[in-house]
Structures are given as C-alpha cells and as structure tokens.
C-alpha positions as CSV (number, residue, x, y, z in Angstrom):
1,M,103.9,136.1,20.7
2,P,106.6,137.0,18.2
3,G,105.7,135.9,14.7
4,S,102.0,135.4,15.5
5,Y,99.0,136.8,13.7
6,A,98.3,139.0,16.7
7,Q,101.8,140.4,16.6
8,S,101.6,141.3,12.9
9,V,98.3,143.1,13.4
10,A,99.7,144.9,16.4
11,D,102.7,146.0,14.3
12,R,100.3,147.4,11.7
13,Q,98.3,149.2,14.4
14,T,101.5,150.8,15.8
15,A,102.5,152.0,12.3
16,E,99.1,153.5,11.8
17,V,99.3,155.3,15.2
18,D,102.7,156.7,14.3
19,A,101.5,157.9,10.9
20,L,98.4,159.6,12.5
21,R,100.6,161.4,15.0
22,A,102.9,162.6,12.3
23,F,100.0,163.7,10.1
24,I,98.4,165.7,13.0
25,V,101.7,167.4,13.9
26,E,102.4,168.3,10.3
27,R,99.0,169.7,9.5
28,S,98.7,171.5,12.9
29,A,102.1,173.2,12.3
30,E,101.0,174.5,8.9
31,G,97.7,176.1,10.0
32,G,97.4,175.7,13.7
33,V,94.0,173.9,13.4
34,L,93.1,170.9,11.3
35,S,91.0,171.8,8.2
36,P,87.7,169.9,7.8
37,E,89.4,167.7,5.1
38,D,92.4,166.9,7.4
39,A,90.0,166.2,10.3
40,E,88.1,163.8,8.1
41,A,91.3,162.1,7.0
42,A,92.4,161.8,10.7
43,D,89.1,160.3,11.6
44,K,89.5,157.6,8.9
45,R,92.9,156.7,10.2
46,E,91.6,156.6,13.7
47,A,88.8,154.2,12.6
48,E,91.4,152.0,11.0
49,I,93.5,152.0,14.3
50,E,90.4,151.0,16.3
51,R,89.6,148.2,13.8
52,L,93.1,146.9,14.1
53,G,92.9,147.1,17.9
54,K,89.8,145.0,17.9
55,E,91.4,142.5,15.6
56,V,94.4,142.2,17.9
57,E,92.1,141.7,20.9
58,R,90.2,139.0,19.0
59,A,93.4,137.2,18.1
60,L,94.6,137.4,21.7
61,R,91.3,136.0,23.0
62,L,91.7,133.1,20.6
63,D,95.2,132.5,21.9
64,K,94.1,132.6,25.5
65,L,91.2,130.2,24.7
66,A,93.6,127.8,23.0
67,E,96.1,128.0,26.0
68,G,93.2,127.5,28.5
69,S,91.9,124.6,26.5
70,D,95.3,122.9,26.4
71,A,95.9,123.5,30.1
72,L,92.4,122.2,31.0
73,R,92.9,119.1,28.8
74,A,96.2,118.4,30.5
75,Q,94.6,118.8,34.0
76,L,91.6,116.5,33.1
77,A,93.6,113.9,31.2
78,P,94.4,111.6,34.1
79,T,90.9,111.6,35.4
80,V,89.3,111.1,32.0
81,E,91.8,108.3,31.0
82,Q,91.2,106.5,34.3
83,A,87.5,106.6,33.8
84,R,87.9,105.3,30.2
85,E,90.0,102.4,31.4
86,E,87.4,101.4,34.0
87,R,84.6,101.3,31.5
88,R,86.5,99.7,28.5
89,D,83.9,98.9,25.8
90,P,84.1,95.6,23.8
91,T,86.3,95.7,20.7
92,E,84.7,95.3,17.3
93,R,86.1,91.8,17.1
94,E,84.4,90.9,20.4
95,L,81.1,92.4,19.3
96,L,81.2,90.5,16.0
97,A,82.1,87.2,17.8
98,R,79.0,87.6,20.0
99,F,76.9,88.2,16.9
100,W,78.1,85.2,15.0
101,K,78.6,83.0,18.1
102,T,81.5,81.2,16.5
103,D,85.3,81.5,16.1
104,E,85.5,79.6,12.8
105,W,84.4,82.7,10.7
106,F,87.4,84.7,12.1
107,G,89.9,82.5,10.3
108,G,89.8,85.0,7.4
109,F,88.9,88.1,9.4
110,D,92.4,89.6,9.7
111,T,93.1,89.2,6.0
112,F,89.7,90.5,5.1
113,T,90.1,93.8,7.0
114,R,93.7,94.6,6.2
115,D,93.0,97.1,3.4
116,A,92.2,100.8,3.7
117,R,88.5,100.5,4.7
118,P,87.4,99.1,8.1
119,F,85.2,96.1,8.1
120,H,82.1,97.9,9.5
121,E,82.1,100.2,6.5
122,K,82.2,97.3,4.0
123,Y,79.5,95.4,5.9
124,T,77.0,98.3,5.9
125,R,77.6,99.2,2.3
126,A,77.1,95.6,1.3
127,M,73.7,95.7,2.9
128,A,72.7,98.9,1.1
129,G,71.7,97.1,-2.0
130,Q,69.0,95.3,0.0
131,A,67.6,98.0,2.3
132,G,69.0,101.3,0.9
133,T,69.3,102.8,4.4
134,A,72.4,101.2,5.9
135,I,75.0,103.5,4.3
136,D,77.2,105.2,6.9
137,R,76.8,108.9,7.5
138,T,79.9,110.9,8.0
139,F,80.6,113.6,10.7
140,Y,83.3,116.2,10.7
141,D,85.8,115.4,13.4
142,Q,86.4,119.0,14.6
143,V,84.1,121.2,16.6
144,T,83.8,125.0,16.6
145,I,83.7,126.3,20.1
146,Y,82.1,129.7,20.6
147,E,84.0,132.3,22.6
148,R,83.1,133.7,26.0
149,E,84.3,136.9,27.6
150,F,87.5,136.9,29.6
151,I,87.3,137.8,33.3
152,P,90.7,139.4,34.3
153,V,90.4,139.2,38.1
154,M,91.4,135.6,38.1
155,Q,94.7,136.4,36.3
156,L,95.6,139.5,38.3
157,A,94.7,138.3,41.8
158,T,96.8,136.4,44.3
159,V,95.6,132.8,44.3
160,L,95.8,130.5,47.4
161,E,95.6,126.8,46.5
162,T,94.3,124.8,49.5
163,P,93.7,121.0,49.8
164,R,90.7,121.4,52.1
165,G,87.7,123.8,52.4
166,E,87.6,124.9,56.0
167,P,87.3,128.7,56.5
168,I,90.6,130.6,56.5
169,D,91.1,133.9,58.4
170,L,93.5,136.3,56.7
171,P,94.8,138.9,59.1
172,R,95.3,142.5,57.9
173,Y,96.9,145.5,59.4
174,T,94.7,148.6,58.7
175,A,96.1,151.5,60.8
176,D,99.3,152.4,62.6
177,P,99.3,153.4,66.3
178,S,98.3,157.0,66.5
179,T,100.8,159.3,68.3
180,G,99.0,162.5,67.4
181,G,102.4,164.2,66.8
182,T,103.0,164.5,70.6
183,V,106.6,165.2,71.7
184,T,107.4,163.3,74.9
185,A,109.1,165.4,77.5
186,E,112.2,164.3,79.4
187,A,111.1,161.8,82.1
188,G,107.5,162.2,80.9
189,G,105.1,159.4,80.4
190,I,105.2,157.7,77.0
191,L,101.9,157.6,75.0
192,E,100.4,154.2,74.7
193,A,98.7,153.3,71.4
194,D,97.9,150.2,69.5
195,P,97.7,149.5,65.8
196,T,94.4,148.5,64.2
197,L,94.2,144.8,63.1
198,G,91.4,142.9,61.4
199,V,90.7,139.7,59.5
200,I,88.9,138.6,56.4
201,A,87.4,135.1,56.2
202,L,87.7,133.1,53.0
203,N,85.2,130.2,52.7
204,A,85.0,127.6,49.9
205,Y,81.7,128.1,48.0
206,K,80.9,125.2,45.7
207,Y,80.2,125.8,42.0
208,A,79.2,122.6,40.3
209,V,77.4,121.1,37.3
210,T,76.5,117.6,36.1
211,T,76.4,117.1,32.3
212,I,74.5,114.0,31.0
213,W,74.5,112.4,27.5
214,S,73.5,109.1,26.0
215,R,75.6,106.0,26.0
216,E,75.1,105.8,22.2
217,L,76.5,109.2,21.7
218,D,79.4,108.4,24.1
219,T,80.3,105.3,22.1
220,D,79.7,106.6,18.6
221,N,81.2,110.1,18.7
222,V,84.4,111.0,16.8
223,I,85.0,114.5,18.3
224,G,86.5,113.7,21.7
225,L,83.1,114.4,23.3
226,E,84.1,113.8,26.9
227,D,87.0,116.2,26.7
228,L,84.8,118.9,25.1
229,I,82.1,118.5,27.8
230,A,84.6,118.7,30.6
231,M,86.2,121.8,29.1
232,G,82.8,123.5,28.6
233,A,81.7,122.7,32.1
234,A,84.9,124.1,33.6
235,R,84.7,127.2,31.5
236,E,81.0,127.8,32.5
237,L,81.9,127.5,36.2
238,A,84.9,129.8,35.8
239,F,82.7,132.4,34.0
240,R,80.2,132.3,36.9
241,Y,82.5,132.6,39.8
242,G,84.6,135.1,37.8
243,A,81.6,137.4,37.7
244,H,81.2,137.0,41.5
245,F,84.9,137.8,42.0
246,T,84.0,141.1,40.3
247,T,80.6,142.2,41.8
248,G,79.7,139.5,44.4
249,D,78.1,140.8,47.6
250,D,79.8,138.5,50.1
251,N,76.4,136.9,50.9
252,G,76.8,133.2,50.2
253,K,79.2,134.1,47.4
254,P,82.7,135.8,47.1
255,N,83.1,139.5,47.9
256,G,83.7,141.0,44.5
257,I,86.6,143.4,43.9
258,V,84.2,146.2,42.9
259,T,82.1,145.7,46.1
260,A,85.1,145.6,48.4
261,A,87.1,148.5,46.8
262,T,87.0,151.9,48.5
263,A,85.3,154.7,46.6
264,G,88.1,156.9,45.5
265,A,86.4,159.7,43.5
266,T,83.1,160.8,42.1
267,A,83.1,161.9,38.5
268,I,82.0,165.3,37.5
269,G,81.5,164.2,33.8
270,T,80.6,167.1,31.6
271,A,80.2,169.6,34.5
272,A,83.8,170.7,34.1
273,G,86.3,170.6,31.2
274,A,83.6,170.5,28.6
275,G,86.2,170.2,25.8
276,L,87.5,167.0,27.3
277,G,84.6,165.8,29.4
278,A,82.1,163.1,28.5
279,P,78.8,161.9,29.9
280,F,79.3,160.0,33.2
281,F,83.1,160.5,33.4
282,G,85.9,162.2,31.5
283,P,89.7,162.3,31.3
284,Q,90.0,164.6,34.4
285,D,88.0,162.0,36.4
286,L,90.4,159.3,35.5
287,I,93.3,161.4,36.9
288,D,91.4,161.8,40.1
289,I,90.8,158.1,40.6
290,E,94.4,157.3,39.7
291,L,95.8,159.8,42.2
292,S,93.4,158.7,44.9
293,V,95.5,155.5,45.2
294,L,98.7,155.9,47.2
295,P,102.0,155.9,45.3
296,A,103.1,152.6,47.0
297,Y,100.2,150.9,45.3
298,R,100.5,152.7,41.9
299,Q,104.1,151.5,41.7
300,R,103.3,147.8,42.1
301,P,103.7,145.5,39.1
302,G,100.4,145.1,37.3
303,A,98.8,148.2,38.9
304,G,96.4,149.9,36.5
305,F,92.8,150.4,35.4
306,M,90.1,147.7,35.3
307,V,87.0,148.9,33.3
308,S,83.8,147.7,31.8
309,S,83.4,147.3,28.1
310,S,81.4,150.5,27.7
311,A,83.9,152.4,29.9
312,L,86.7,151.1,27.7
313,A,84.9,152.4,24.6
314,K,84.9,155.9,26.1
315,M,88.5,155.8,27.2
316,R,89.7,154.9,23.8
317,K,88.2,158.1,22.3
318,F,89.6,160.6,24.9
319,R,92.1,163.1,23.4
320,A,94.5,165.7,24.9
321,T,94.2,169.3,23.9
322,D,96.7,168.8,21.1
323,G,94.5,166.1,19.5
324,Q,96.7,163.2,20.6
325,F,94.9,160.1,21.9
326,L,95.4,159.4,25.6
327,W,94.9,155.7,24.9
328,Q,98.0,153.9,23.7
329,P,97.8,150.5,22.0
330,A,99.9,147.6,23.2
331,V,103.5,147.7,21.9
332,A,103.6,143.9,21.7
333,A,101.1,141.1,21.2
334,G,100.0,139.7,24.6
335,Q,100.6,142.9,26.5
336,P,97.7,145.2,27.6
337,S,97.1,148.6,26.1
338,T,97.7,151.6,28.3
339,Y,96.1,154.8,29.5
340,N,98.3,157.5,31.0
341,G,101.1,154.9,31.2
342,Y,99.1,152.3,33.1
343,P,97.7,149.0,31.7
344,V,94.0,148.7,31.1
345,Y,92.1,145.5,31.7
346,E,88.7,145.0,30.2
347,N,86.2,143.2,32.6
348,P,82.8,142.5,31.0
349,A,81.4,141.6,34.4
350,M,81.6,145.2,35.6
351,A,78.7,147.6,35.3
352,A,78.3,149.7,32.2
353,A,79.1,153.4,32.3
354,A,75.9,155.0,33.5
355,S,74.7,157.4,36.2
356,A,76.3,156.7,39.6
357,S,77.7,153.3,38.4
358,K,81.1,151.9,39.1
359,S,82.5,151.1,35.7
360,V,86.2,152.0,36.5
361,L,88.6,150.7,39.1
362,F,92.3,151.7,39.6
363,G,94.9,150.1,41.9
364,A,97.0,147.1,42.7
365,F,94.8,144.1,41.8
366,S,97.2,141.6,43.3
367,S,95.7,142.6,46.7
368,Y,92.6,140.7,45.8
369,I,92.9,137.1,47.2
370,I,91.3,134.1,45.6
371,R,91.1,130.8,47.6
372,R,90.7,127.8,45.4
373,L,90.5,124.0,45.9
374,P,91.5,121.5,43.2
375,M,88.9,121.0,40.6
376,R,87.1,117.6,40.7
377,V,85.9,115.9,37.5
378,E,84.1,112.6,38.0
379,R,82.5,110.3,35.5
380,S,79.6,107.8,36.2
381,T,77.6,105.3,34.2
382,D,75.6,104.3,37.3
383,Y,73.9,107.7,38.1
384,K,71.5,107.3,35.1
385,F,71.8,103.6,34.7
386,A,68.1,103.1,34.0
387,N,68.3,105.6,31.1
388,D,71.6,104.2,29.8
389,Q,73.3,107.6,30.1
390,V,76.7,108.9,31.0
391,A,77.2,111.7,33.6
392,L,80.1,114.0,34.1
393,K,80.2,116.0,37.4
394,T,82.5,119.0,37.6
395,V,83.0,120.7,41.0
396,N,85.1,123.7,41.9
397,R,85.2,125.4,45.4
398,V,86.4,129.0,45.6
399,D,86.1,132.3,47.4
400,G,87.6,135.7,47.1
401,D,88.0,139.1,48.9
402,L,90.1,142.2,48.8
403,Q,92.6,141.9,51.6
404,D,93.7,145.5,51.5
405,V,90.8,147.8,50.7
406,T,93.0,150.8,50.2
407,A,94.9,149.1,47.3
408,V,92.0,149.4,44.9
409,K,89.7,152.4,44.4
410,S,86.5,152.8,42.4
411,L,85.3,155.7,40.3
412,V,81.6,156.5,40.8
413,S,80.2,157.9,37.6
414,A,78.5,161.4,37.6
415,N,74.8,161.3,38.3
416,V,73.6,162.9,35.0
C-alpha cells in the first residue's frame, strides 16, 4: 500500500538490489572476476537485501492479519451483537438496587457518580481502609495476537459459495476425440470418436470447534473477549483446512493441490550443472517444471510458483552465470516477488525440500476449486449451565479439489 511501512522497506530493498547490480557489473568489467574483497562486499549487500525482504514479508503478514481480523469482525458482528442483546446483563444501577433493596438511596446516586471516577471504583477504595484487599486491579485493554503462517491456496483458488452441503459434481473435459491424423477419402466413411469426460465430486467436510470460558470472565473482561475468541477459532479452522487444501489425501478430507497435481518433472539436483545446481533441485529443474505446463496455463493471471519455506530459501540464493540473482523482489508492497518473471507464493503447509519430496508447484492455481458454506458462529449460556460457563461454537464446511489436473505440475526433488 503506497505510503505504508512495507512500501518504504520495499523501496529500500529495490535500491539495494540496483546498487548491488551496478557494483557487480562495474567490478566485473574491471577484472572479469570479482576479487575476494569485492565478493565479500557483495555478500554483505546481499545479506542486507535478504534482511529487508524478510522485513517486507513480515510487514505484509501484519497487514493481511489486520485485514483478515477486520473482515472477520465485520462478518461476526451481527451474530455476536444478537447474542449480546439476548443475554443482556443487569446494569450497575439494577445490581445495586438489588443489594440495597430500596429506591430511597438512589435519590443522590446520579449526582454522586457524575465526576470522572465511576461509583464502583470509589466504593471499593473506600473499603480498602478496612480490609486492605478490595482495591481494583487494572488490566491493559489491548491484546497481542501471535501470528500464524499464511496458506495461499485459499487466496489463489476459485471459490464456490453454496448455501447447502449436498455433494456437487463438477464435470471436466479431459481429452479431445482422437482422429489419429486420418484423412477421409471422398465418399468414405467418417471416423467416429468421442471426447473424454469426467467429474470431480465436492463434499462439505465439517471443521468445527467449541470454546468455553467462565461467566465471570465474560462479564468482567475489558478486551472484547468474545470477538477475540471468535476470531481465534475461525483462524484455527482456516489454518487446518488450508493445510488439507495443500496436502489432503481426499480420504474424508479435501484433495490437496499437491496431491492432485500431475508430476511434471523429476529434479536432477547436483547431477548436472554443478555450478548452478543444489541439493534436491537447482535452477535448471525449475525451468523444466515451468515448461512442463502448457503455455495456455502459463499465460493465465496469477500463474506462477508455489513453494515450501525451505524451497523458497533455496530459490532466493540461485544466481545466473553472471552473478545476478534469479530471484527478483516485489516492485511494490503487497505484490509477490518473482522468479524468472513468475510470481512466487510461499506455502508453509508444503513438504520441505528433501529427497523425492514435492516442495515446488508451478501452474495456474485458479484451477483449484474450493467449495465453502457460510461460517456459523453460535453462542450459548445453556450448554454449560451447571458450570456457569459460556460456549462459542464455530463451524465451517468446506471441500477442495483440482478440477484440471494438467493446469498445475509438481517437481519431485532428486533422490540424493
């Protein structure tokens, strides 16, 4: 976002990249090969570029978390507000009236409580001289929320919103009718052939959690506890089914994009191109997986690489023979970085780069279909009535599968 902290750091990173390029070109032109001192200086600049890149990613994650929290709060607000109205607690005046059991005392109540401090604070502090333990304790009214990793499949896929959860069959056309290149003679019989059709079925698997807390905490909290609990529950569910959208085995759970993708290439790692290669896969293997996908898919908006965190660390270090990094940082905050001109999306749910693992995908990720029902958030003070507890139930029903298995290909790491 223009003017944001992420943008300012991204601008500094871009300037550092330009400076490093100019430095390498200048020093290579003088002697052909970088001296040890120049190489050390280049490494320091590269380290600074990587540090700035991580800072940009952290700032963007915070922005996404804030946006997600605002969107979730807006989605849950009607349900939470309705529940609050249904369980309206007694006002402080009503509680005091029950305690004193008279209305005469309230003749001076409004005047007595009109200054800056509320009545309950004055009342408890007045008692402190007698017991010494009735002074209020304060609690900071903001909460630090820890971060969780971002699963990109849900942002890149095509999402179907459905009101009900019955199975949905999605037809797909997988092969044209084969003519075999036969030329039909005049008055000759015309070859009969049919296309190949198929379907994928999308169910509605239920991901749910019930969170319970005491009525005392519900009444006394000053941090918007109910909203925080609802947001945390929804985030936990999204993290769990996001992982299944990545590597699920279609057995009682979604069919993950890694599972459904066609194997496009097997890496040769360091077996070839030792100067550029690396354990498990190298730059030449990324070219193979890219070109294993048909041009029609490569040209779709959003087509690119999806990689695990360890695979991303490897890709960021790859260089061309002239010393230039093949990885290019994002030109603007909020945009993905690129490799060989294609966007790169980090998916922490994918396997780490290892022998025969699938830590790299390439293709048009919009071909992955997510089916989702509206999220349900329901509050109850009856579920744990005997324990005087409040319960919040959060339910989401989803499924996912890759409709076109040729649109996304996986790279199988070298078995080293």
